[in-house]
N, C-alpha and C positions, 0 to 999 in steps of 0.2 A: 504495498500498500504506498502510495509517492507520491503527495502534495505537489505541487505543480505551483511557481510563480514565476512568472518571467524568463522559463525555463528559455526557450526557444531555438534554436540552432542548437542544445543542449540534447533536446530529440533525442537525434536520431543516435547517439554517443549511444544515450540512456536504453536504446531500444534494443542494439548492437551490442549490450551487454549482456541484455537475456536470452540473446538467439541461445548465445552459447552455453547457457546455463542447461543443467542435468537434474532433473527434478522426478524422484519416483511417483507414480502417478499423476503427474502434469500440477502446473502453478497456470494461479491469474492472476497478472499484473492489474490490480485500481490504480488507477491515474484521477487525481480530482485536480482538476486548473482552479485553483482557488483568486477566480478574479481577474486573472492576468488579462494585461488591455492590447501583448503583445502578440506574435503568430503562434503563441503557443499552441493555441485550439487546433488550427488549421494545420497543422507542422504533424500532430499528431493523430487527427483523421484523417490526414494523407502517408500516412505508415501503416496505420493502425487493418486493414483488409490484409495485408501481406505478409504480415503475423507469426511467426507458429507455432505460437502461445496464447490463448487463450486471454484476452483485455478487458478494461472497460473504463472506458472515460466518463466522469462528474463532471460536471462543467457549472459550475457555481454562479449565481446570476452577479456577484460582486465579490472584491473582495473583504473576508468574516476574519481572519486569518489562521495561523496554521491549525492551532488544536482543533478550531472551529472545525476549519477541511477535514482532520484526521481523522474526526466521530464520522464525518459523512462518510471518508472511504473505508471504516471498519462497518458500517452498516449497510456496505456493498459488495465487502472482502464476506466468502462462503467455505472457506477452506477450515479445515478442522486445527487449523494457527495461520496465525495474522502477523508475518512482521512487517515494520514500519520505517521509513528509510530516508531520506530526502531527496531530489535529486540531482546534486551534485558531485556524484560519485566518489565522494570524499569515504562513504561505506561501501566498499566494492562487494555486487550481490551474488558473489562466490563466496562471503563470508556469515552469508545468509543463511546457508547448508550447515554449517557450525550450531551456531544460531537453534535451527530446526534439528538438530542433532541430540544438542544435550537437552533441547526440551522434551524431546522424548525420552530420553534416559534419566531422568530426573523426574516428569510427569509434573515440572514447574508448570505454577499459571503463569508466569512472565519471567523470560531472561537478557536482562538488558545486558548493552555489550559494555566494554571499555577498552582503551587504548594505552598501551605503553606509550607512546606520543600521541599527540591529537596536533593534526595539520590545520586547524582552524588558525585566526587571524588573532593576537591579540586579546584586543576586546573582544569577541567571542569567548576565548578561553576566562577569560574575568570575568567574566558576563554566564557562564557556567558555574563554575567557581560559586559567588553570590547567590546564585540558586539553588542550586545544594547545599547551602549553609543555613537557608531561609527555610529548606523543603525540609530540615533536619531539625531545626527548632519551631519550625509552624506545625510541623505535619504528623510528627513522627519518623519522618527515615530514620533507617538504621543508618549510623555516623559514614559506613564505607559504602556503603552502595551511593555509586552514578548515574545516576537519572539521565538515563542516553537515549536517542530518539530513536537509534536503533537498537526495536527493542522483537522481543517476537512473544507473544500473546497467546495463547491458548484460546481454544472457539466460547469455553464456557466462561475464559471471565470477558471477552468480547461484548459477550449477551447479556452479560452483566452491566458493563459499564453505559453500553448505546441505548441501555432506559433513561441513564439523566438529557434532560430535555429543556436544560436551563440554559440561556443562553452564552453564558463567561463558561464553557468547562477549560478543568485544564487535566491533562489528558494522566499524567502522573497520579497528581490527589485523586483521583478518579480508581485510578489501580491500589494505589497503599491504603484506600479505603475497602478496597472490595475483597483484596489476598492477602496475605502472610505467604505465601511458593513463589517465594523469588529468588530465583537465581541471576549470579551472570559470569561471565562469558570474553576473557580476552580475547579480540578484532585485533585486525591490522586497520590502519587509518591510513587513507591518502590523501598528499595534498588535490586540492580543487584545481580540477582540470581547463574549467571553462567558466568566462561572466566574473561574476563579483558575488560578493554576498546579500543580502536585502538584510541579513541580521543589523538594526537599529537599539539605539537608546531607546527609543520610542519604543519600542516592541516588548522590551526587556521587563521599560517598568510599566507598561500593559497586563508583562505573562504576571511579575509579582504582585499587583493591583487580584488580579483571577484568584493566586494563590492565597494573598490575604484576607479578604473579602470574600471569596466563594468555599472555600476549604477551611475556613480555621478563624475561632473567634478568640482567635490569640490579643488583634490589635486592641479586641474590644477590653481585653485583663488588663495587658498594659496601658491604657489605659486613666484603669479604676488605682490601678497600681502608682500613676502619677498621682493622680488625683490626690489617694491617703498622701505622699510622700511631699507633696504644695501645704496640704491641707496641715499636716507637722509643722514645717515651715515655718507656716503663718502662722501656727502655736508659739511658737519659737519665738519670732521674731515682736508678738503680742508680750509674750514675757519679758522680754530686754526690753522691749519700751514703757514697761511697769519697773521695773527692775532700776532702771535708771532713772525715774520719774520720781521715787521714792529715795534713791541715794544719793542725785549728781540736782536733784530738782530742777526744773522744767526744761530741756531741749532744745535747742533750734533746730529743726528738721530742713535737710535739704535737700532742691527739690530733685536730684541725680539718682536719689535711693526712693525716693515717692515714684519716682516714675521709672524705675527700674520693678521694683516692687507691684506697679499695676500693670507692665509690662509679662510681665510672668505670668501672674494669672489670666489677666486679659488669655493672652496666648494660647495658655492651655483649652481655657475655657472653648476656645473657636477651635483649638485642634480635635478636641473632643466631639463637638461637637459636627467638624466632618467628616468625623468618623463613623459618627450616627449615620450622615447625611449619606454620604455612601454606600450601608447598608440599606437603610431604607430604601434609598436610589433604583439597587441592584434588586432586592423584592420586589420590588415597583413591577418596574422591566419585566421581573420574570413572570410575574402571575398580571401582566397586560400582554402576555404572548412575545414577548419580543423576539424573535426565531432562531435560532443559532447557525439553521443555514437554507441558503436558496437554493436549491437546483434548476436550471436551465435545461439543461437537456442530460440523455444519459444514452453513451453509448457502445454497447457489448458485441463485444468481436469475437465468435469461437469459432478455431479453425476447421479444413473437411470439411466445406463447399465446395461445388462444383470445378473440377480440375485442380481443385485444392489450395485455391484461390480463400475461400476465406467463406466464414458466415458473417455480416456485419448487421445490428439490430440496432434501431435507434427509436428511445424513448425522449417525448417532455413533458417535463411538470415542472409549469411556470409556477414558481410565488408558493412553494407552500412548503410549511414550517417543518422544522426533521426537530 
């Protein structure tokens, strides 16, 4: 299962590596175009009919984000195991066979990959480390577990997590909440072959917000702790003022200390209100039916048609929430 976003010319190389892949019983490549406005869809459609393996293209009506696209792809996947990977080929599809074999041998619900050396840009590596640290703190993730997007999921686990219909999915949060049968496996990681990464600070912040506000109440607990600390600080300050009054007489108060105290307390109040507002706003959008994704068109290719050309079916589903 591969989310596509401005993949463009990389589509040909992506299909080429799958042509050489041999999987007992066959495999189905599910591609989800996450609102790309370049020629990604046209390139996939042009190559689809000639593929020697089964393939499904899901074209989303607009860009919904990587985790929303993966959720839609999981709903279209039909195999006993589903392997998710990116479209940049930094995770060689041949390594997917190792994940599959390990999942079958251990009967794990999910097998996460990890790398001896990551070939990502330093900014993406930094973001991954921060995301994993946040997941350990907020989601009770095992400290040694690296949450990679290259992972193998069992059919039973996929069936459980696709029931989530909220508009702000976080795949790893759903996995950690649905199973403790988790394995890891060392795999190879390659340099990016083509194009540039679309990993940005904005996407990283959006991912963190999904983790914070949709899969944990830890921010509310932290706000409560901060409120208690500030209340304690206020009590101490009152005691200091009263003590100075009786020991040294009335003291001339400066505006600086007064403004500092007002800034601390008013800022903390706004922060707590912002946290509450984020939770309420997300709950409102969920209850209002904000869609997780909208599918414009689904195309399915199954090899074995006339003259070996394959059979391609197309179905359109406009603006239907999933």
